[in-house]
Structures are given as C-alpha cells and as structure tokens.
N, C-alpha and C positions, 0 to 999 in steps of 0.2 A: 598603477597595476590593476587590472580587472580582477574583481573578486568572483570566484566561480563557486557554484554550489551544486549539490545533488540532493533531490528529494526522493526518498525511498518509500515504497508501499511496505506494509508489514506482512500480512498474511500471504504466504506462498512466494514472497520475495526475500525478505530478511529471515523469515523463520516459517517452519512448518507448524502450523497451529490446528491442523484439521482434526487430530484425534480428540483434542479437548473440546473443540466445537461440536463434534459429533456426540460426545458424551453429554454435554449440556443440552443439546437440542433433543436427543432421544429420551433423556430424563424429563424434560418438559412435556414431550408428547405422551409419554407413559402417565405422567401426573394428570393429564387431561383426558386420558382414556383413548388416545389416538394411536394409530399404527406408527412404529418407528420407521426411521429412513436409513437407507444404505448410505455409505461413504460416497459413492459416485453420485447419487441423488444430491447429497448435501453440497458436494463441491460444484455442482451445476447451479446451485442456488445462490452461491456467495457472490461478493464483490460490490454489491449495491446498497450497503448498510444493513445494520442489524435488523431493523423493522421488516425490510423486504426479505431478509434471509428467514425470519420467523414466519412471515406470511407465506412464503413459497413452501416451507416445510409442513404447514398445516394441511389437512385435507382440503381438496378444492371446494367442497360444499360449504365450508366455513370461512374461506379466505376473505370474502368480502364483508365479514362481520368485523366491525371495528371494535366492538365490545370484547369479543373472543380474542381478537388480536392483541388488545391491550392487556388482557389477563395472561395471554400467552408470553408477551414480552416481559411482563413482571416475573413470571416463573423462570423464563429463560435466563434472565439476568441473575436471578438468585442462584441457578444452577451453575452458570458459567463462572460466577464469583467463587464457586467452591473448587473448581477444577482447572481454571484457565492456564495454569502453568505446570500441570502435573505431567503432561506429555508434550509440551510445546518446547521446541528447540531451535536454536539458530542453525542455519544451513553451514555445512563444513566450509571453512575457509572464509566465512563472511566477516566475522569480527576482524581478522587479520587484514582482509581487503579494505575494510573501513578505516582501519588505523592507518593504512598506507595513504588514503586519501587526506586524512587529517594531517598527516606529516607533511604533505605537499601543500598545506594551506587551503585545501578545498573544504568548504563548509558543508556539513551533512545535516539533514533533517528528515523527519518521518511524516508522512500524511497518510492517514488510513480512514476507511469508512467504518472501522470498528468503533465502538464507544470509546470516547476520550480517556477516561479513567483506566480502562483496560490496556489501551495502547501505551500509556505512560508507565504503568506497572510492568508490563511485558518488557518493554525496551530497557527499563531499569534493571530488571532481574537478569535478562539475557546479555546485556551489554555493559551495564554499570551505570551508576547514577551520574548524570550530566554528560553521558558520552555523546549524545546528540545536542546540537545547538537548539533544535526545535523538535518537539514531538507533539503531533496533533491528531486527534481522532475525530469522531463524529461530534459536532457542536451544533449551535443554532444556525450555522451556515449549511447551505445545501451540500449534499454529498457529492463525491465524484461521480460522473465526469464534469459536473459544473466547475468552472475554473476558480471560483471565488477562494476556496480552501488553499489551492496551489499558489495563487497570487498573494494571499496573506502570508503563507510560509516563506515565499521569496522575500517579502518585505521584511520579516522577522529575522531571515538570514542575512539581509543587508545586500541583496543582489537583484539586478534587473532580470526579468523573465528570459531575455535572450542570452543571459549568461548562466542559465540554470538548466539542469537535466532532470528528468523524471525517470526513475527506474521502477518497473512494476511487471507483474506476471499476467496481467489481464487486458482485455480490450478497453475496459473502464480506464485503466491508467493510461493507455496510449491516447485515448480520446481526451482525457484530461489534459495531457501535455499539449495536444493540438490546440485545445480550446484556450489554454493560458499562454500559448507561444513558447513553449519549452521544447527542447530535444527530447525525444522518447527512446528509451531503451528497454525492450522486453527481455525478460529472462525465461528460459525454456524449462526451468526446473520447478515451476510453480503449478498452479491449478488450471492453467489454460494451455492450449496446444500452440505450437509455433505458427500454424495456419491462422489461428484466431488473432494472434499477434500481428502477423503480416497483414491480414485483411483490415485490421484496425489501424494500419499505417505506421507501424513502429519504424523508427529511423535506424535502429539497430536491433538484432536479435542475438543474444549471447547464450552459450551453453555452460559456461563456467565463470568462476570469480576472476579467473585470469583474463578471460575475454571481456568481461564486464570492465575491469580496469583499463584494459586497452581501448575500449570503446569511449570511456569517459575521457581518458587523457587525449584521445584524438579529438573529441569534440571540444575540449577546452583549448587545445591548440588552434583549431580552426576559428573558434570565437575570438581568440587573440589576434590571429591573422586578419580577420574581418575588421577588428578595431583599428589595427595598425593602418590598413588600407584607407579606412574612413578618416583617420587623422591626417594622413598624407594628402587626401583630396581636399580637406579643409584648409591645409596650409597651402 
C-alpha cells in the first residue's frame, strides 16, 4: 500500500496568527522608535521567514543595516514570545478535517517559515501534543520555497515526494511544492488571493475544509492509480 501524506503550512493555512504577529511587530517598532505598521502592510511582508518579515517591517532607510536588523530580530522574538498564542486560533473545521485524514491513514505534518520553536508550541496548543507526525519551522535549512525542508519532512513522514501533498495559502507554498515535486493545494482563506495562488501554479485552489478534503482524497486516488498502472507495465 502506498503511504500518502500531507504537509501543511501554518500561518494563514491551519491558523490565523496575524493579530499576534501584528502585536509583536508593532511593539518592536515602538521600542526602536519607528512608526508602526498596519495589518495589510504586515500581511504583505510575511511568508519568507521571520528575518525577512522584520526587515520589511523596518523603515526602508534602515533595512540594509544588518546591525539594526539583528537588534530588531532580538526584540521581535522577545515580543512574540509574550503574545504568540493570545489571539491565534485554528480555522473553523480544521482540526476535524485533519482528524479525518488521520483516520484514513494519511500522515500529516507541518512546514512553516516561522521560527521552529513557535511552530511547535502553536501546533501543540491548538491541536494537541503529538497531533502531527512532524512539525518543523525555520531551522538551519533554507526557508521555503527552497525544497530542502519539504523533502526532509517527506522523509520524516516516510513518504516519497510524489505521494505527498503540500497545502498552503501563499505563492511561496505553491513554489515549494513545485520545487520538491509535490502536488500543491492553495487555500483561499489565508493571507494571499486566489489570483496569487493561481499564478504560482497551484494544482488545486479550495475555499473550505470540505473542498480541501475532496482535493486531498482525489489526489491520493490519482496517485494510487498511477502506481497500479506502473506496476502492470512492469509485469
């Protein structure tokens, strides 16, 4: 039997984390004496890792200063550690959908460009300890859309890339899936528009957890059929 798996992005896919990100970022900017950012501005800055998120949030005149960025990163992490689960919540129906996948023997993991410790803590608080087989945030590996993280998660999940699906809300997630050889499913309820997902080459775009499950089951079925055809040709 082919083992199937799904890798989920966290922010904007499994959970709405934006209010806590905004609180931490604006507290950091205030502490450094800079102008705060609006929620739409901050949404436009996310997806490419915490350091890039902080750099983009700083005034343009200081964004190229690594010294200022190092200081800003330290303060931002201090602030986020104080509030990262105050207003962060799982999207409606998400936990039930994930439980449905697990019941069918589909392995699930998380890959995020957020700092690894925060990813693990948020997933545990929202979904329960050990709910995901793998949870991985930003480590020494390059951030998404580099495929290394996704390929490592596939390995840890015990699946081949061709039998794995990536679910995310951004062009970064769709590009990661392409780079790693995974099927991509874009969710419309996150931080990027359907047009962005479409232009990034999403194999599916879904508007609800019900549609998400349908797309996942359809993909798993197609992969199983491909394997059967390949087995018959070999025989």
